[in-house]
C-alpha positions as CSV (number, residue, x, y, z in Angstrom):
1,M,0.0,0.0,0.0
2,V,2.8,2.4,0.9
3,S,4.5,1.6,-2.5
4,S,1.2,2.3,-4.3
5,I,1.0,5.7,-2.7
6,G,4.6,6.5,-3.4
7,F,4.3,5.5,-7.1
8,T,1.1,7.5,-7.5
9,A,2.8,10.6,-6.0
10,L,5.8,10.1,-8.3
11,Y,3.5,9.8,-11.3
12,L,1.6,13.0,-10.5
13,W,4.9,14.9,-9.9
14,L,6.4,13.8,-13.2
15,M,3.3,14.7,-15.1
16,G,3.1,18.1,-13.4
17,I,-0.3,17.4,-12.1
18,T,-1.2,19.2,-8.9
19,P,-4.0,17.5,-6.9
20,P,-6.8,19.8,-6.0
21,P,-6.6,21.4,-2.6
22,G,-8.5,19.5,0.0
23,D,-9.3,19.9,3.6
24,A,-6.4,20.9,5.8
25,V,-4.6,17.9,7.0
26,F,-1.7,17.4,9.3
27,R,1.5,17.2,7.2
28,L,5.0,16.3,8.1
29,G,7.7,17.4,5.6
30,G,4.9,18.0,3.0
31,L,3.5,14.4,3.3
32,P,0.1,13.7,4.7
33,V,0.5,11.9,8.0
34,V,-2.9,10.3,8.4
35,P,-2.9,8.3,5.1
36,I,0.6,7.1,5.8
37,V,-0.3,6.0,9.3
38,I,-3.3,4.1,8.0
39,A,-1.2,2.5,5.3
40,V,1.5,1.4,7.9
41,I,-1.2,0.0,10.3
42,A,-2.8,-1.9,7.4
43,S,0.5,-3.3,6.3
44,L,1.4,-4.3,9.8
45,F,-1.9,-6.0,10.2
46,F,-1.7,-7.8,6.8
47,G,1.9,-8.8,7.5
48,G,1.1,-10.2,10.9
49,F,-1.8,-12.2,9.5
50,L,0.4,-13.5,6.7
51,A,3.2,-14.5,9.1
52,W,0.7,-16.3,11.3
53,Y,-0.9,-18.0,8.3
54,L,2.5,-19.3,7.2
55,S,4.2,-20.0,10.5
56,R,1.4,-22.0,12.1
57,P,1.6,-25.0,9.7
58,L,5.4,-24.8,9.8
59,E,5.2,-25.2,13.6
60,H,3.0,-28.2,13.0
61,L,5.6,-29.7,10.6
62,R,8.4,-29.0,13.1
63,W,6.5,-30.6,15.9
64,G,5.7,-33.7,13.8
65,L,9.3,-34.1,12.6
66,Q,10.6,-33.8,16.2
67,R,8.2,-36.6,17.3
68,M,9.3,-38.8,14.3
69,A,12.9,-38.2,15.3
70,E,12.1,-39.5,18.7
71,G,10.8,-42.7,17.2
72,Q,7.0,-42.0,17.2
73,L,6.5,-42.9,13.6
74,D,2.7,-43.0,14.0
75,T,2.7,-39.2,14.1
76,R,0.7,-37.6,11.2
77,V,0.7,-33.8,10.5
78,E,-1.6,-33.6,7.5
79,P,-4.8,-33.6,9.6
80,L,-3.4,-30.5,11.4
81,M,-3.4,-28.5,8.2
82,N,-7.1,-27.7,8.6
83,G,-8.0,-28.3,5.0
84,R,-5.2,-26.2,3.4
85,R,-4.6,-26.7,-0.3
86,D,-1.2,-25.2,-0.8
87,E,2.4,-26.3,-1.1
88,I,2.7,-26.6,2.7
89,A,-0.2,-29.1,2.8
90,D,1.5,-31.1,0.0
91,L,4.7,-31.2,2.0
92,A,2.7,-32.4,5.1
93,H,1.2,-35.2,2.9
94,D,4.7,-36.2,1.7
95,I,6.0,-36.2,5.3
96,D,3.1,-38.5,6.4
97,G,3.8,-40.8,3.5
98,M,7.5,-41.0,4.5
99,A,6.5,-41.7,8.1
100,A,4.1,-44.4,7.1
101,Q,6.8,-46.1,4.9
102,L,9.4,-45.9,7.7
103,Q,6.9,-47.3,10.2
104,A,6.2,-50.2,7.9
105,M,10.0,-50.8,7.4
106,V,10.6,-50.7,11.1
107,A,7.8,-53.1,11.8
108,A,9.1,-55.5,9.1
109,R,12.6,-55.3,10.6
110,D,11.3,-56.0,14.1
111,R,9.3,-58.9,12.8
112,L,12.3,-60.3,10.9
113,L,14.5,-60.0,14.0
114,H,11.9,-61.8,16.1
115,D,11.7,-64.6,13.5
116,I,15.5,-64.8,13.2
117,S,15.9,-65.2,17.0
118,H,13.3,-67.9,17.0
119,E,14.9,-69.8,14.1
120,L,18.4,-69.6,15.7
121,R,17.1,-70.6,19.1
122,S,15.6,-73.9,17.9
123,P,18.8,-75.6,16.7
124,L,20.7,-74.2,19.6
125,S,18.2,-75.7,22.0
126,R,18.5,-79.1,20.3
127,I,22.3,-78.9,20.6
128,Q,22.0,-78.1,24.3
129,A,19.6,-81.0,24.7
130,A,22.0,-83.3,23.0
131,I,24.9,-82.1,25.2
132,G,22.7,-82.6,28.3
133,L,21.7,-86.2,27.3
134,F,25.3,-87.0,26.6
135,K,26.4,-85.8,30.0
136,Q,23.7,-87.9,31.7
137,G,24.9,-90.9,29.8
138,S,21.5,-91.7,28.4
139,S,22.8,-91.7,24.7
140,S,25.9,-92.7,23.0
141,A,28.6,-90.2,22.0
142,D,28.2,-91.0,18.3
143,V,24.5,-90.3,18.3
144,M,24.9,-87.0,20.1
145,V,27.8,-85.9,17.9
146,D,25.8,-86.7,14.8
147,R,22.9,-84.7,16.2
148,A,25.2,-81.7,17.0
149,E,26.8,-81.8,13.6
150,R,23.3,-81.8,11.9
151,E,22.1,-78.8,14.0
152,T,25.4,-77.0,13.4
153,G,24.9,-77.5,9.7
154,R,21.4,-76.0,9.9
155,L,22.8,-73.0,11.8
156,D,25.4,-72.5,9.1
157,A,22.9,-72.7,6.3
158,L,20.5,-70.3,8.1
159,I,23.3,-67.7,8.7
160,D,24.4,-68.0,5.0
161,E,20.8,-67.4,3.9
162,M,20.5,-64.4,6.2
163,L,23.7,-62.9,4.8
164,T,22.4,-63.3,1.3
165,L,19.1,-61.7,2.2
166,H,21.0,-58.8,3.8
167,R,23.1,-58.4,0.7
168,L,19.9,-58.1,-1.4
169,T,18.4,-55.5,0.9
170,A,21.6,-53.4,1.3
171,P,21.9,-50.3,-0.9
172,A,25.4,-51.4,-2.1
173,P,25.6,-51.9,-5.9
174,M,25.7,-55.5,-7.2
175,A,28.5,-56.9,-9.4
176,R,26.7,-57.5,-12.8
177,S,28.0,-59.3,-15.8
178,A,26.7,-61.0,-18.9
179,V,25.4,-64.4,-17.9
180,D,23.7,-67.1,-20.1
181,M,20.6,-67.9,-18.0
182,V,19.8,-71.0,-20.1
183,E,23.1,-72.5,-19.1
184,I,22.5,-71.7,-15.5
185,L,19.0,-73.3,-15.6
186,H,20.4,-76.5,-17.1
187,D,23.1,-76.6,-14.4
188,I,20.6,-76.2,-11.6
189,A,18.2,-78.8,-13.2
190,A,20.9,-81.3,-13.7
191,D,22.1,-81.1,-10.0
192,A,18.5,-81.1,-8.7
193,D,17.6,-84.1,-10.9
194,F,20.6,-86.1,-9.7
195,E,19.6,-85.5,-6.0
196,A,15.9,-86.0,-6.7
197,R,16.4,-89.5,-8.2
198,A,17.7,-90.7,-4.9
199,K,14.1,-90.0,-3.6
200,N,12.4,-91.5,-6.7
201,R,11.7,-88.1,-8.2
202,S,13.0,-86.3,-11.3
203,V,13.4,-82.9,-12.9
204,R,12.5,-82.2,-16.6
205,I,13.6,-78.9,-18.3
206,E,12.7,-77.2,-21.5
207,T,14.4,-74.0,-22.5
208,P,15.3,-71.8,-25.5
209,E,18.8,-72.0,-26.9
210,R,20.2,-68.9,-25.3
211,F,19.3,-65.9,-23.2
212,V,22.0,-63.6,-22.0
213,A,21.1,-61.2,-19.1
214,H,23.2,-58.6,-17.4
215,V,22.8,-59.7,-13.8
216,D,24.6,-60.7,-10.6
217,G,25.1,-64.3,-11.6
218,D,25.4,-65.7,-8.0
219,L,22.2,-64.0,-6.8
220,V,20.1,-65.1,-9.8
221,Y,21.6,-68.6,-9.6
222,R,20.5,-68.7,-6.0
223,A,17.0,-67.5,-6.9
224,F,16.3,-70.2,-9.5
225,E,18.0,-72.9,-7.5
226,N,15.8,-72.1,-4.4
227,V,12.6,-72.4,-6.4
228,I,13.6,-75.6,-8.2
229,R,14.9,-77.3,-5.1
230,N,11.8,-76.2,-3.2
231,A,9.7,-77.9,-5.8
232,V,11.7,-81.1,-5.7
233,K,11.4,-81.2,-1.9
234,H,7.6,-81.0,-2.0
235,T,6.7,-82.9,-5.1
236,A,5.1,-86.3,-4.7
237,E,7.2,-89.5,-4.9
238,A,7.6,-90.9,-8.4
239,S,6.6,-87.5,-9.9
240,T,8.5,-85.0,-12.1
241,V,9.2,-81.4,-11.5
242,E,8.7,-79.5,-14.7
243,V,10.8,-76.5,-15.6
244,H,9.6,-74.6,-18.7
245,A,11.5,-71.5,-19.9
246,R,10.6,-69.3,-22.9
247,L,11.3,-65.9,-24.3
248,V,8.6,-63.2,-23.9
249,G,8.4,-59.5,-24.6
250,H,10.0,-59.6,-28.1
251,G,12.8,-61.8,-26.7
252,E,13.8,-59.2,-24.0
253,Q,12.6,-61.2,-21.1
254,L,13.0,-64.8,-19.9
255,E,9.9,-66.5,-18.3
256,V,10.5,-69.6,-16.2
257,V,7.7,-71.7,-14.8
258,V,8.4,-74.4,-12.2
259,S,5.6,-76.8,-11.5
260,D,5.5,-79.6,-9.0
261,H,3.0,-82.3,-8.0
262,G,3.0,-81.8,-4.3
263,P,0.1,-80.9,-1.9
264,G,0.3,-77.2,-3.0
265,V,-0.5,-74.4,-0.5
266,P,-3.8,-72.9,0.7
267,P,-4.9,-70.2,-1.7
268,H,-4.7,-67.5,0.9
269,M,-1.0,-68.2,1.4
270,L,0.1,-67.9,-2.2
271,E,1.7,-64.5,-1.3
272,A,2.7,-65.3,2.2
273,I,5.1,-68.1,1.1
274,F,7.5,-65.4,-0.1
275,E,7.8,-63.8,3.4
276,P,10.7,-64.8,5.7
277,F,10.3,-68.0,7.8
278,V,6.7,-68.7,6.6
279,R,6.1,-72.4,6.5
280,I,2.9,-74.2,5.4
281,D,3.5,-77.1,7.8
282,P,4.7,-76.0,11.3
283,R,6.4,-79.4,11.6
284,D,8.7,-78.4,8.7
285,T,11.0,-76.4,10.9
286,G,13.9,-78.8,10.4
287,R,13.7,-78.7,6.6
288,G,15.4,-75.7,5.1
289,S,15.9,-72.2,6.5
290,G,12.6,-70.7,5.6
291,L,14.3,-68.0,3.5
292,G,14.6,-69.7,0.2
293,L,11.6,-68.1,-1.6
294,T,12.2,-64.8,0.1
295,I,15.7,-64.6,-1.4
296,A,14.3,-65.7,-4.7
297,R,11.8,-62.8,-4.7
298,S,14.3,-60.3,-3.5
299,A,16.9,-61.3,-6.1
300,L,14.5,-61.2,-9.0
301,Q,13.0,-57.9,-7.9
302,A,16.5,-56.4,-7.6
303,H,17.0,-57.2,-11.3
304,G,13.7,-55.9,-12.4
305,G,12.1,-59.3,-12.5
306,T,8.9,-60.8,-10.9
307,I,7.9,-63.9,-9.1
308,E,4.4,-65.2,-8.3
309,A,2.8,-68.5,-7.2
310,S,-0.4,-70.2,-8.3
311,L,-2.0,-73.6,-7.9
312,A,-1.6,-75.9,-10.8
313,D,-4.6,-77.5,-12.4
314,S,-3.3,-81.0,-11.8
315,G,-2.4,-80.2,-8.2
316,G,0.8,-78.9,-6.7
317,L,2.4,-75.4,-6.9
318,R,3.3,-73.4,-10.0
319,V,5.9,-70.6,-9.6
320,R,6.3,-68.2,-12.5
321,M,9.4,-66.0,-12.7
322,T,10.4,-63.4,-15.2
323,L,13.9,-61.8,-15.7
324,P,14.7,-59.0,-18.2
325,E,17.9,-58.8,-20.1
326,R,18.9,-55.7,-18.2
327,T,17.6,-54.1,-15.1
328,P,15.5,-51.0,-16.1
329,G,17.6,-47.8,-15.5
330,H,20.8,-49.7,-15.0
331,E,23.8,-49.1,-17.3
332,D,27.4,-50.2,-16.7
333,G,30.3,-52.0,-18.3
334,I,29.6,-55.7,-18.9
335,R,32.0,-58.5,-19.1
336,P,30.9,-61.9,-20.2
337,E,30.8,-64.6,-17.6
338,R,30.3,-68.4,-17.7
339,R,29.6,-70.6,-14.8
340,A,31.7,-73.7,-14.4
């Protein structure tokens, strides 16, 4: 307002226009005092209101961020914006989304730590029981040593799986190279078939001639191996695990479908089986680490792929996996790699 008055006075002075005389007013240095005082009061009032209007939501944001920094991730600040529709309200919405994501991550971490502690405690308890029975002389030393070795092997496998899972969730870059995925699938299927025949089972594989992907070979190998071995473990005796691979998406993606003839899973658990330490049969705690399918999902997703489970028409479980030639948005130098 003061600026408007000043520019108006300057315009009249430059144009040589003299305003008509009015009533006598109190002047200071030739300037009318009353309009200036009114303008200053109005500016102060408007500035104060504007400062309050902007600072109040900022105080809410500051309060919310302080509570989140103290660990109270259930704090939400958007409801305190009183229906605002400006950039500050958008910022509050983004902060609430960040808090919700952090809350979910912390809850998943706590749940995983609880599951890990339970999984580690079980073999340790059995080792302690074996030592106690040996001290009491109720069992032979050979039996107790065999039991301790078996439980130690399970602990070692579990720790290895947890380290692999941590590697997949860590932000560190992966070592990628050009890998023939068809060759990897045939290597896995040959090893799985050799072991399956000892249990009157078999593995049959059909693949295209070649598919080279730019991936971390060890992680992708672990993903496909976990799925195929899981199918061999659960398929019925005298049945065959079928591995079908084909090129999709104009040859830029490899689709691998692994089907077994086992009991399958309840329909409501088709997604849950990819969560850590989820087992269909509670009595299955001694068979595997409970992280195999979780690692498979994490490894494929880290490379831009997908994995999903469904029930086969003939019974059993069907796991469908896809893997692109190159992870979307990833560019680096590639060196060819072949697995022995």
